[in-house]
PyMOL Python script that loads the backbone (N, CA, C, O; Angstrom):
from pymol import cmd

cmd.read_pdbstr("""\
ATOM      1  N   MET A   1    -180.205 166.453 186.091  1.00  0.00           N
ATOM      2  CA  MET A   1    -179.698 167.736 185.658  1.00  0.00           C
ATOM      3  C   MET A   1    -178.405 168.061 186.386  1.00  0.00           C
ATOM      4  O   MET A   1    -178.447 168.467 187.547  1.00  0.00           O
ATOM      5  N   PRO A   2    -177.261 167.895 185.742  1.00  0.00           N
ATOM      6  CA  PRO A   2    -175.984 168.212 186.374  1.00  0.00           C
ATOM      7  C   PRO A   2    -175.825 169.720 186.592  1.00  0.00           C
ATOM      8  O   PRO A   2    -176.156 170.529 185.726  1.00  0.00           O
ATOM      9  N   ILE A   3    -175.316 170.067 187.756  1.00  0.00           N
ATOM     10  CA  ILE A   3    -174.994 171.460 188.072  1.00  0.00           C
ATOM     11  C   ILE A   3    -173.521 171.497 188.438  1.00  0.00           C
ATOM     12  O   ILE A   3    -173.081 170.801 189.353  1.00  0.00           O
ATOM     13  N   VAL A   4    -172.761 172.314 187.719  1.00  0.00           N
ATOM     14  CA  VAL A   4    -171.326 172.455 187.964  1.00  0.00           C
ATOM     15  C   VAL A   4    -171.093 173.846 188.535  1.00  0.00           C
ATOM     16  O   VAL A   4    -171.522 174.843 187.954  1.00  0.00           O
ATOM     17  N   SER A   5    -170.412 173.909 189.673  1.00  0.00           N
ATOM     18  CA  SER A   5    -170.115 175.178 190.320  1.00  0.00           C
ATOM     19  C   SER A   5    -168.620 175.447 190.250  1.00  0.00           C
ATOM     20  O   SER A   5    -167.802 174.597 190.603  1.00  0.00           O
ATOM     21  N   ILE A   6    -168.277 176.652 189.785  1.00  0.00           N
ATOM     22  CA  ILE A   6    -166.873 177.043 189.655  1.00  0.00           C
ATOM     23  C   ILE A   6    -166.652 178.302 190.480  1.00  0.00           C
ATOM     24  O   ILE A   6    -167.407 179.269 190.380  1.00  0.00           O
ATOM     25  N   LYS A   7    -165.618 178.274 191.286  1.00  0.00           N
ATOM     26  CA  LYS A   7    -165.207 179.463 192.028  1.00  0.00           C
ATOM     27  C   LYS A   7    -163.839 179.857 191.504  1.00  0.00           C
ATOM     28  O   LYS A   7    -162.929 179.032 191.422  1.00  0.00           O
ATOM     29  N   MET A   8    -163.701 181.133 191.149  1.00  0.00           N
ATOM     30  CA  MET A   8    -162.419 181.609 190.632  1.00  0.00           C
ATOM     31  C   MET A   8    -162.277 183.095 190.922  1.00  0.00           C
ATOM     32  O   MET A   8    -163.247 183.784 191.237  1.00  0.00           O
ATOM     33  N   ALA A   9    -161.053 183.564 190.809  1.00  0.00           N
ATOM     34  CA  ALA A   9    -160.781 184.975 191.049  1.00  0.00           C
ATOM     35  C   ALA A   9    -161.454 185.830 189.988  1.00  0.00           C
ATOM     36  O   ALA A   9    -161.583 185.424 188.833  1.00  0.00           O
ATOM     37  N   LYS A  10    -161.878 187.014 190.393  1.00  0.00           N
ATOM     38  CA  LYS A  10    -162.442 187.970 189.443  1.00  0.00           C
ATOM     39  C   LYS A  10    -161.382 188.391 188.439  1.00  0.00           C
ATOM     40  O   LYS A  10    -160.183 188.333 188.714  1.00  0.00           O
ATOM     41  N   GLY A  11    -161.844 188.815 187.271  1.00  0.00           N
ATOM     42  CA  GLY A  11    -160.924 189.404 186.310  1.00  0.00           C
ATOM     43  C   GLY A  11    -160.906 188.744 184.946  1.00  0.00           C
ATOM     44  O   GLY A  11    -160.284 189.271 184.023  1.00  0.00           O
ATOM     45  N   ARG A  12    -161.570 187.606 184.786  1.00  0.00           N
ATOM     46  CA  ARG A  12    -161.586 186.967 183.464  1.00  0.00           C
ATOM     47  C   ARG A  12    -162.565 187.700 182.556  1.00  0.00           C
ATOM     48  O   ARG A  12    -163.530 188.303 183.026  1.00  0.00           O
ATOM     49  N   THR A  13    -162.314 187.643 181.274  1.00  0.00           N
ATOM     50  CA  THR A  13    -163.189 188.298 180.302  1.00  0.00           C
ATOM     51  C   THR A  13    -164.443 187.446 180.072  1.00  0.00           C
ATOM     52  O   THR A  13    -164.473 186.260 180.400  1.00  0.00           O
ATOM     53  N   ILE A  14    -165.456 188.065 179.510  1.00  0.00           N
ATOM     54  CA  ILE A  14    -166.668 187.337 179.133  1.00  0.00           C
ATOM     55  C   ILE A  14    -166.319 186.243 178.128  1.00  0.00           C
ATOM     56  O   ILE A  14    -166.878 185.148 178.191  1.00  0.00           O
ATOM     57  N   GLU A  15    -165.412 186.521 177.210  1.00  0.00           N
ATOM     58  CA  GLU A  15    -165.007 185.525 176.210  1.00  0.00           C
ATOM     59  C   GLU A  15    -164.354 184.312 176.881  1.00  0.00           C
ATOM     60  O   GLU A  15    -164.643 183.173 176.514  1.00  0.00           O
ATOM     61  N   GLN A  16    -163.485 184.547 177.853  1.00  0.00           N
ATOM     62  CA  GLN A  16    -162.861 183.437 178.577  1.00  0.00           C
ATOM     63  C   GLN A  16    -163.915 182.594 179.295  1.00  0.00           C
ATOM     64  O   GLN A  16    -163.849 181.365 179.279  1.00  0.00           O
ATOM     65  N   LYS A  17    -164.872 183.249 179.913  1.00  0.00           N
ATOM     66  CA  LYS A  17    -165.935 182.526 180.621  1.00  0.00           C
ATOM     67  C   LYS A  17    -166.837 181.782 179.637  1.00  0.00           C
ATOM     68  O   LYS A  17    -167.297 180.682 179.941  1.00  0.00           O
ATOM     69  N   ARG A  18    -167.090 182.349 178.495  1.00  0.00           N
ATOM     70  CA  ARG A  18    -167.894 181.682 177.464  1.00  0.00           C
ATOM     71  C   ARG A  18    -167.216 180.394 177.009  1.00  0.00           C
ATOM     72  O   ARG A  18    -167.861 179.353 176.882  1.00  0.00           O
ATOM     73  N   ILE A  19    -165.911 180.473 176.765  1.00  0.00           N
ATOM     74  CA  ILE A  19    -165.148 179.297 176.351  1.00  0.00           C
ATOM     75  C   ILE A  19    -165.137 178.249 177.469  1.00  0.00           C
ATOM     76  O   ILE A  19    -165.293 177.057 177.206  1.00  0.00           O
ATOM     77  N   LEU A  20    -164.955 178.692 178.699  1.00  0.00           N
ATOM     78  CA  LEU A  20    -164.927 177.785 179.843  1.00  0.00           C
ATOM     79  C   LEU A  20    -166.244 177.032 179.995  1.00  0.00           C
ATOM     80  O   LEU A  20    -166.238 175.808 180.131  1.00  0.00           O
ATOM     81  N   VAL A  21    -167.374 177.741 179.976  1.00  0.00           N
ATOM     82  CA  VAL A  21    -168.661 177.059 180.180  1.00  0.00           C
ATOM     83  C   VAL A  21    -168.997 176.141 179.006  1.00  0.00           C
ATOM     84  O   VAL A  21    -169.658 175.121 179.201  1.00  0.00           O
ATOM     85  N   ARG A  22    -168.562 176.478 177.802  1.00  0.00           N
ATOM     86  CA  ARG A  22    -168.780 175.589 176.650  1.00  0.00           C
ATOM     87  C   ARG A  22    -167.991 174.302 176.834  1.00  0.00           C
ATOM     88  O   ARG A  22    -168.520 173.213 176.613  1.00  0.00           O
ATOM     89  N   ALA A  23    -166.715 174.422 177.242  1.00  0.00           N
ATOM     90  CA  ALA A  23    -165.870 173.240 177.430  1.00  0.00           C
ATOM     91  C   ALA A  23    -166.402 172.353 178.557  1.00  0.00           C
ATOM     92  O   ALA A  23    -166.417 171.129 178.430  1.00  0.00           O
ATOM     93  N   ILE A  24    -166.829 172.956 179.634  1.00  0.00           N
ATOM     94  CA  ILE A  24    -167.380 172.181 180.752  1.00  0.00           C
ATOM     95  C   ILE A  24    -168.674 171.501 180.334  1.00  0.00           C
ATOM     96  O   ILE A  24    -168.878 170.321 180.621  1.00  0.00           O
ATOM     97  N   THR A  25    -169.541 172.231 179.663  1.00  0.00           N
ATOM     98  CA  THR A  25    -170.806 171.650 179.203  1.00  0.00           C
ATOM     99  C   THR A  25    -170.546 170.473 178.276  1.00  0.00           C
ATOM    100  O   THR A  25    -171.150 169.413 178.437  1.00  0.00           O
ATOM    101  N   ASP A  26    -169.655 170.647 177.308  1.00  0.00           N
ATOM    102  CA  ASP A  26    -169.328 169.559 176.377  1.00  0.00           C
ATOM    103  C   ASP A  26    -168.803 168.335 177.109  1.00  0.00           C
ATOM    104  O   ASP A  26    -169.163 167.208 176.772  1.00  0.00           O
ATOM    105  N   SER A  27    -167.956 168.548 178.106  1.00  0.00           N
ATOM    106  CA  SER A  27    -167.395 167.437 178.867  1.00  0.00           C
ATOM    107  C   SER A  27    -168.471 166.695 179.665  1.00  0.00           C
ATOM    108  O   SER A  27    -168.489 165.464 179.701  1.00  0.00           O
ATOM    109  N   VAL A  28    -169.355 167.446 180.297  1.00  0.00           N
ATOM    110  CA  VAL A  28    -170.435 166.821 181.070  1.00  0.00           C
ATOM    111  C   VAL A  28    -171.369 166.046 180.144  1.00  0.00           C
ATOM    112  O   VAL A  28    -171.792 164.936 180.470  1.00  0.00           O
ATOM    113  N   VAL A  29    -171.688 166.627 178.997  1.00  0.00           N
ATOM    114  CA  VAL A  29    -172.567 165.958 178.026  1.00  0.00           C
ATOM    115  C   VAL A  29    -171.964 164.629 177.587  1.00  0.00           C
ATOM    116  O   VAL A  29    -172.657 163.612 177.571  1.00  0.00           O
ATOM    117  N   SER A  30    -170.688 164.625 177.232  1.00  0.00           N
ATOM    118  CA  SER A  30    -170.070 163.392 176.736  1.00  0.00           C
ATOM    119  C   SER A  30    -169.830 162.373 177.849  1.00  0.00           C
ATOM    120  O   SER A  30    -169.920 161.169 177.613  1.00  0.00           O
ATOM    121  N   THR A  31    -169.531 162.836 179.040  1.00  0.00           N
ATOM    122  CA  THR A  31    -169.245 161.932 180.149  1.00  0.00           C
ATOM    123  C   THR A  31    -170.508 161.310 180.733  1.00  0.00           C
ATOM    124  O   THR A  31    -170.540 160.117 181.033  1.00  0.00           O
ATOM    125  N   LEU A  32    -171.555 162.131 180.892  1.00  0.00           N
ATOM    126  CA  LEU A  32    -172.779 161.662 181.555  1.00  0.00           C
ATOM    127  C   LEU A  32    -173.900 161.293 180.589  1.00  0.00           C
ATOM    128  O   LEU A  32    -174.964 160.837 181.008  1.00  0.00           O
ATOM    129  N   ASP A  33    -173.657 161.494 179.290  1.00  0.00           N
ATOM    130  CA  ASP A  33    -174.656 161.179 178.268  1.00  0.00           C
ATOM    131  C   ASP A  33    -175.981 161.885 178.542  1.00  0.00           C
ATOM    132  O   ASP A  33    -177.040 161.259 178.607  1.00  0.00           O
ATOM    133  N   VAL A  34    -175.891 163.214 178.701  1.00  0.00           N
ATOM    134  CA  VAL A  34    -177.078 164.048 178.913  1.00  0.00           C
ATOM    135  C   VAL A  34    -177.146 165.113 177.820  1.00  0.00           C
ATOM    136  O   VAL A  34    -176.174 165.341 177.100  1.00  0.00           O
ATOM    137  N   GLU A  35    -178.279 165.745 177.708  1.00  0.00           N
ATOM    138  CA  GLU A  35    -178.452 166.830 176.743  1.00  0.00           C
ATOM    139  C   GLU A  35    -177.786 168.104 177.266  1.00  0.00           C
ATOM    140  O   GLU A  35    -177.770 168.337 178.475  1.00  0.00           O
ATOM    141  N   PRO A  36    -177.239 168.926 176.379  1.00  0.00           N
ATOM    142  CA  PRO A  36    -176.605 170.173 176.811  1.00  0.00           C
ATOM    143  C   PRO A  36    -177.566 171.073 177.597  1.00  0.00           C
ATOM    144  O   PRO A  36    -177.148 171.784 178.510  1.00  0.00           O
ATOM    145  N   GLU A  37    -178.830 171.039 177.244  1.00  0.00           N
ATOM    146  CA  GLU A  37    -179.824 171.880 177.911  1.00  0.00           C
ATOM    147  C   GLU A  37    -180.013 171.493 179.378  1.00  0.00           C
ATOM    148  O   GLU A  37    -180.565 172.269 180.158  1.00  0.00           O
ATOM    149  N   TRP A  38    -179.564 170.314 179.750  1.00  0.00           N
ATOM    150  CA  TRP A  38    -179.702 169.851 181.133  1.00  0.00           C
ATOM    151  C   TRP A  38    -178.551 170.315 182.011  1.00  0.00           C
ATOM    152  O   TRP A  38    -178.640 170.227 183.235  1.00  0.00           O
ATOM    153  N   VAL A  39    -177.482 170.802 181.418  1.00  0.00           N
ATOM    154  CA  VAL A  39    -176.273 171.156 182.165  1.00  0.00           C
ATOM    155  C   VAL A  39    -176.316 172.635 182.568  1.00  0.00           C
ATOM    156  O   VAL A  39    -176.501 173.524 181.737  1.00  0.00           O
ATOM    157  N   THR A  40    -176.140 172.861 183.858  1.00  0.00           N
ATOM    158  CA  THR A  40    -176.063 174.226 184.386  1.00  0.00           C
ATOM    159  C   THR A  40    -174.657 174.457 184.914  1.00  0.00           C
ATOM    160  O   THR A  40    -174.117 173.620 185.638  1.00  0.00           O
ATOM    161  N   VAL A  41    -174.058 175.596 184.553  1.00  0.00           N
ATOM    162  CA  VAL A  41    -172.737 175.966 185.059  1.00  0.00           C
ATOM    163  C   VAL A  41    -172.884 177.293 185.805  1.00  0.00           C
ATOM    164  O   VAL A  41    -173.364 178.282 185.249  1.00  0.00           O
ATOM    165  N   LEU A  42    -172.466 177.297 187.063  1.00  0.00           N
ATOM    166  CA  LEU A  42    -172.509 178.496 187.888  1.00  0.00           C
ATOM    167  C   LEU A  42    -171.088 178.986 188.119  1.00  0.00           C
ATOM    168  O   LEU A  42    -170.215 178.209 188.504  1.00  0.00           O
ATOM    169  N   ILE A  43    -170.854 180.274 187.885  1.00  0.00           N
ATOM    170  CA  ILE A  43    -169.533 180.855 188.125  1.00  0.00           C
ATOM    171  C   ILE A  43    -169.658 181.848 189.266  1.00  0.00           C
ATOM    172  O   ILE A  43    -170.452 182.787 189.209  1.00  0.00           O
ATOM    173  N   GLU A  44    -168.865 181.627 190.296  1.00  0.00           N
ATOM    174  CA  GLU A  44    -168.793 182.561 191.411  1.00  0.00           C
ATOM    175  C   GLU A  44    -167.414 183.200 191.381  1.00  0.00           C
ATOM    176  O   GLU A  44    -166.400 182.510 191.486  1.00  0.00           O
ATOM    177  N   GLU A  45    -167.380 184.519 191.236  1.00  0.00           N
ATOM    178  CA  GLU A  45    -166.111 185.229 191.167  1.00  0.00           C
ATOM    179  C   GLU A  45    -165.777 185.826 192.531  1.00  0.00           C
ATOM    180  O   GLU A  45    -166.615 186.452 193.181  1.00  0.00           O
ATOM    181  N   LEU A  46    -164.532 185.616 192.942  1.00  0.00           N
ATOM    182  CA  LEU A  46    -164.091 186.027 194.268  1.00  0.00           C
ATOM    183  C   LEU A  46    -163.066 187.150 194.173  1.00  0.00           C
ATOM    184  O   LEU A  46    -162.202 187.147 193.296  1.00  0.00           O
ATOM    185  N   ASP A  47    -163.174 188.100 195.078  1.00  0.00           N
ATOM    186  CA  ASP A  47    -162.155 189.141 195.197  1.00  0.00           C
ATOM    187  C   ASP A  47    -160.916 188.546 195.847  1.00  0.00           C
ATOM    188  O   ASP A  47    -161.026 187.722 196.755  1.00  0.00           O
ATOM    189  N   ARG A  48    -159.754 188.951 195.396  1.00  0.00           N
ATOM    190  CA  ARG A  48    -158.505 188.391 195.929  1.00  0.00           C
ATOM    191  C   ARG A  48    -158.298 188.738 197.402  1.00  0.00           C
ATOM    192  O   ARG A  48    -157.596 188.014 198.109  1.00  0.00           O
ATOM    193  N   GLU A  49    -158.894 189.827 197.875  1.00  0.00           N
ATOM    194  CA  GLU A  49    -158.740 190.162 199.296  1.00  0.00           C
ATOM    195  C   GLU A  49    -159.632 189.288 200.187  1.00  0.00           C
ATOM    196  O   GLU A  49    -159.537 189.343 201.413  1.00  0.00           O
ATOM    197  N   ASN A  50    -160.495 188.483 199.563  1.00  0.00           N
ATOM    198  CA  ASN A  50    -161.369 187.580 200.311  1.00  0.00           C
ATOM    199  C   ASN A  50    -160.989 186.117 200.114  1.00  0.00           C
ATOM    200  O   ASN A  50    -161.806 185.229 200.358  1.00  0.00           O
ATOM    201  N   TRP A  51    -159.762 185.857 199.677  1.00  0.00           N
ATOM    202  CA  TRP A  51    -159.317 184.502 199.351  1.00  0.00           C
ATOM    203  C   TRP A  51    -157.880 184.360 199.840  1.00  0.00           C
ATOM    204  O   TRP A  51    -157.029 185.201 199.551  1.00  0.00           O
ATOM    205  N   ALA A  52    -157.625 183.306 200.571  1.00  0.00           N
ATOM    206  CA  ALA A  52    -156.277 183.092 201.109  1.00  0.00           C
ATOM    207  C   ALA A  52    -155.860 181.645 200.913  1.00  0.00           C
ATOM    208  O   ALA A  52    -156.697 180.742 200.896  1.00  0.00           O
ATOM    209  N   THR A  53    -154.570 181.434 200.768  1.00  0.00           N
ATOM    210  CA  THR A  53    -153.979 180.104 200.705  1.00  0.00           C
ATOM    211  C   THR A  53    -152.721 180.127 201.564  1.00  0.00           C
ATOM    212  O   THR A  53    -151.920 181.057 201.474  1.00  0.00           O
ATOM    213  N   GLY A  54    -152.550 179.122 202.381  1.00  0.00           N
ATOM    214  CA  GLY A  54    -151.351 179.051 203.215  1.00  0.00           C
ATOM    215  C   GLY A  54    -151.239 180.196 204.200  1.00  0.00           C
ATOM    216  O   GLY A  54    -150.134 180.593 204.569  1.00  0.00           O
ATOM    217  N   GLY A  55    -152.377 180.732 204.630  1.00  0.00           N
ATOM    218  CA  GLY A  55    -152.373 181.808 205.612  1.00  0.00           C
ATOM    219  C   GLY A  55    -152.068 183.182 205.058  1.00  0.00           C
ATOM    220  O   GLY A  55    -151.834 184.122 205.818  1.00  0.00           O
ATOM    221  N   GLU A  56    -152.068 183.310 203.727  1.00  0.00           N
ATOM    222  CA  GLU A  56    -151.755 184.605 203.121  1.00  0.00           C
ATOM    223  C   GLU A  56    -152.817 184.967 202.095  1.00  0.00           C
ATOM    224  O   GLU A  56    -153.175 184.155 201.241  1.00  0.00           O
ATOM    225  N   LEU A  57    -153.325 186.210 202.189  1.00  0.00           N
ATOM    226  CA  LEU A  57    -154.325 186.671 201.231  1.00  0.00           C
ATOM    227  C   LEU A  57    -153.748 186.685 199.826  1.00  0.00           C
ATOM    228  O   LEU A  57    -152.589 187.051 199.626  1.00  0.00           O
ATOM    229  N   HIS A  58    -154.545 186.292 198.868  1.00  0.00           N
ATOM    230  CA  HIS A  58    -154.082 186.246 197.473  1.00  0.00           C
ATOM    231  C   HIS A  58    -153.718 187.631 196.948  1.00  0.00           C
ATOM    232  O   HIS A  58    -152.846 187.752 196.088  1.00  0.00           O
ATOM    233  N   ILE A  59    -154.358 188.655 197.440  1.00  0.00           N
ATOM    234  CA  ILE A  59    -154.028 190.025 197.001  1.00  0.00           C
ATOM    235  C   ILE A  59    -152.555 190.334 197.320  1.00  0.00           C
ATOM    236  O   ILE A  59    -151.898 191.071 196.583  1.00  0.00           O
ATOM    237  N   HIS A  60    -152.041 189.763 198.428  1.00  0.00           N
ATOM    238  CA  HIS A  60    -150.644 189.969 198.800  1.00  0.00           C
ATOM    239  C   HIS A  60    -149.730 188.909 198.180  1.00  0.00           C
ATOM    240  O   HIS A  60    -148.606 189.203 197.773  1.00  0.00           O
ATOM    241  N   LYS A  61    -150.220 187.699 198.116  1.00  0.00           N
ATOM    242  CA  LYS A  61    -149.402 186.584 197.632  1.00  0.00           C
ATOM    243  C   LYS A  61    -149.135 186.678 196.135  1.00  0.00           C
ATOM    244  O   LYS A  61    -148.017 186.427 195.685  1.00  0.00           O
ATOM    245  N   PHE A  62    -150.173 187.046 195.350  1.00  0.00           N
ATOM    246  CA  PHE A  62    -150.039 187.038 193.903  1.00  0.00           C
ATOM    247  C   PHE A  62    -150.144 188.424 193.263  1.00  0.00           C
ATOM    248  O   PHE A  62    -149.843 188.585 192.080  1.00  0.00           O
ATOM    249  N   GLY A  63    -150.566 189.415 194.032  1.00  0.00           N
ATOM    250  CA  GLY A  63    -150.716 190.758 193.501  1.00  0.00           C
ATOM    251  C   GLY A  63    -152.111 191.008 192.958  1.00  0.00           C
ATOM    252  O   GLY A  63    -152.846 190.066 192.662  1.00  0.00           O
ATOM    253  N   ALA A  64    -152.465 192.242 192.830  1.00  0.00           N
ATOM    254  CA  ALA A  64    -153.801 192.631 192.410  1.00  0.00           C
ATOM    255  C   ALA A  64    -154.089 192.249 190.966  1.00  0.00           C
ATOM    256  O   ALA A  64    -155.241 191.990 190.620  1.00  0.00           O
ATOM    257  N   GLY A  65    -153.069 192.208 190.118  1.00  0.00           N
ATOM    258  CA  GLY A  65    -153.291 191.956 188.703  1.00  0.00           C
ATOM    259  C   GLY A  65    -153.335 190.489 188.294  1.00  0.00           C
ATOM    260  O   GLY A  65    -153.669 190.182 187.150  1.00  0.00           O
ATOM    261  N   CYS A  66    -153.010 189.592 189.192  1.00  0.00           N
ATOM    262  CA  CYS A  66    -152.974 188.167 188.869  1.00  0.00           C
ATOM    263  C   CYS A  66    -154.365 187.678 188.489  1.00  0.00           C
ATOM    264  O   CYS A  66    -155.319 187.832 189.251  1.00  0.00           O
ATOM    265  N   GLY A  67    -154.472 187.078 187.286  1.00  0.00           N
ATOM    266  CA  GLY A  67    -155.756 186.588 186.812  1.00  0.00           C
ATOM    267  C   GLY A  67    -156.593 187.638 186.127  1.00  0.00           C
ATOM    268  O   GLY A  67    -157.706 187.351 185.685  1.00  0.00           O
ATOM    269  N   LYS A  68    -156.093 188.823 186.031  1.00  0.00           N
ATOM    270  CA  LYS A  68    -156.838 189.911 185.406  1.00  0.00           C
ATOM    271  C   LYS A  68    -156.752 189.814 183.895  1.00  0.00           C
ATOM    272  O   LYS A  68    -155.867 189.164 183.338  1.00  0.00           O
ATOM    273  N   GLU A  69    -157.689 190.474 183.259  1.00  0.00           N
ATOM    274  CA  GLU A  69    -157.730 190.532 181.804  1.00  0.00           C
ATOM    275  C   GLU A  69    -156.419 191.092 181.263  1.00  0.00           C
ATOM    276  O   GLU A  69    -155.915 192.102 181.755  1.00  0.00           O
ATOM    277  N   THR A  70    -155.882 190.439 180.261  1.00  0.00           N
ATOM    278  CA  THR A  70    -154.662 190.922 179.617  1.00  0.00           C
ATOM    279  C   THR A  70    -155.007 191.498 178.249  1.00  0.00           C
ATOM    280  O   THR A  70    -156.012 191.129 177.643  1.00  0.00           O
ATOM    281  N   LYS A  71    -154.172 192.395 177.777  1.00  0.00           N
ATOM    282  CA  LYS A  71    -154.431 193.042 176.489  1.00  0.00           C
ATOM    283  C   LYS A  71    -153.564 192.465 175.423  1.00  0.00           C
ATOM    284  O   LYS A  71    -153.643 192.886 174.269  1.00  0.00           O
TER     285      LYS A  71
END
""", "prot")
cmd.dss("prot")
cmd.show_as("cartoon", "prot")
cmd.util.cbc("prot")
cmd.orient("prot")
């Protein structure tokens, strides 16, 4: 039973996450020759103030709206 864990910034829509988990599931099914029901995808959403790259918090580096839902 493959388990795929994804960590990403908060702010994506349910539709974006639905498309993402479908694409990942399809890829795992075709690559590992397993049934879709065996594939688990876990999404962990992170606040930008709790994530840093290069010594700088993402809230400051990219702004509060980066990765947020667009209209």
